[in-house]
C-alpha positions in Angstrom: 18.0 -6.8 0.3 16.0 -5.1 -2.4 12.3 -5.2 -3.0 11.4 -7.3 -6.0 8.8 -5.9 -8.4 8.8 -8.9 -10.7 5.3 -10.2 -9.8 1.9 -9.0 -10.8 0.7 -6.3 -10.3 4.0 -4.7 -9.4 5.5 -5.6 -12.8 2.9 -3.2 -14.4 4.1 -0.2 -12.4 6.6 2.1 -14.1 8.9 3.9 -11.7 11.2 6.8 -12.3 14.7 5.4 -13.2 16.2 6.7 -9.9 13.2 5.6 -7.7 14.0 2.9 -5.2 11.4 0.5 -3.9 11.4 0.4 -0.1 8.4 -1.8 0.9 5.5 -3.5 -0.7 2.3 -5.4 0.3 0.0 -7.5 -1.7 -3.5 -8.5 -0.7 -3.6 -11.8 -2.5 -6.0 -14.6 -1.9 -6.8 -17.5 -4.2 -10.5 -16.9 -4.1 -10.3 -13.1 -4.8 -10.6 -12.2 -8.5 -8.0 -9.5 -8.0 -5.9 -8.0 -5.3 -4.9 -4.6 -3.9 -1.3 -3.6 -3.8 0.8 -1.0 -2.0 4.3 0.1 -2.9 6.4 2.6 -1.0 9.4 4.1 -2.6 11.9 6.8 -1.7 9.8 9.2 -3.8 6.1 8.1 -3.7 3.4 5.9 -2.4 1.8 3.8 -5.1 -1.7 2.3 -4.5 -3.7 -0.2 -6.5 -7.3 -0.9 -5.5 -8.8 -4.4 -5.4 -11.1 -4.1 -8.4 -10.3 -5.9 -11.6 -9.9 -2.8 -13.8 -7.8 -0.9 -11.2 -4.9 1.3 -12.2 -2.0 2.4 -10.1 -2.3 5.7 -8.3 1.0 7.4 -7.5 1.2 10.0 -4.8 4.5 11.8 -4.4 5.8 11.8 -0.8 6.2 15.6 -1.1 2.4 15.8 -1.3 1.7 13.4 1.6 0.7 15.0 4.9 -0.2 11.8 6.8 -1.3 8.2 6.4 -4.0 6.8 8.7 -5.2 3.2 9.1 -8.9 3.0 9.6 -10.2 -0.3 11.0 -13.6 -1.5 10.0 -15.4 -4.9 10.2 -16.7 -4.4 6.6 -13.5 -3.1 5.0 -10.4 -1.6 6.6 -8.8 1.2 4.7 -5.7 3.4 4.4 -6.4 7.1 4.2 -3.6 9.1 2.7 -4.0 12.8 3.5 -2.3 14.9 0.7 -2.0 18.6 -0.2 -4.7 18.0 -2.8 -7.1 16.1 -0.6 -7.5 12.5 0.6 -6.8 9.3 -1.2 -8.3 6.1 0.2 -7.4 2.5 -0.4 -10.1 0.1 0.8 -9.7 -3.6 1.0 -12.6 -6.0 0.1 -14.7 -7.8 2.6 -13.4 -11.4 3.1 -13.0 -14.2 5.6 -11.5 -13.1 8.9 -8.0 -14.5 8.4 -7.7 -12.6 5.1 -9.1 -9.4 6.5 -6.6 -9.6 9.4 -3.8 -9.8 6.9 -5.3 -6.8 5.1 -5.5 -4.9 8.4 -1.9 -5.7 9.1 -0.8 -4.6 5.6 -2.7 -1.3 5.9 -1.5 -0.6 9.4 2.1 -1.3 8.4 1.7 1.0 5.3 0.5 3.8 7.5 3.5 3.4 9.9 6.0 3.1 7.0 4.6 6.2 5.3 4.9 8.2 8.6 8.4 7.0 9.0 9.3 8.0 5.5 7.8 11.5 6.1 9.8 11.8 9.3 13.0 10.5 7.6 13.4 7.6 10.0 14.1 4.0 9.4 11.7 1.3 10.7 11.7 -2.4 11.0 8.0 -3.2 10.6 7.3 -6.4 8.7 4.1 -7.2 6.9 2.3 -10.3 5.6 2.8 -11.4 2.0 5.2 -8.7 1.2 
């Protein structure tokens, strides 16, 4: 079961030819003008913010030290600690059900990154992946 990258915004991301997608999450809601996206591959963590002019940020896993989910009523976030400093992906404020989905996506991303760093498999599922 492969991870499809045929839908927007994943179709805009160019991966290394040998890079294999492992997990993705998309923060999509019909009333949002854009969405955040997360892609974890065997080589990197790719993040796209939820602003309309956002570009993909690619962080090689070799540079990642930790990934931490930060819960917040106003905007949960994923903080990725790297050798070059911290990268943060924040999700937009929204109705509760959408923010709960965002929280689960960010929480799952943190767990999956930690598992990738430890070299272990996991079975965590996320919403809208």
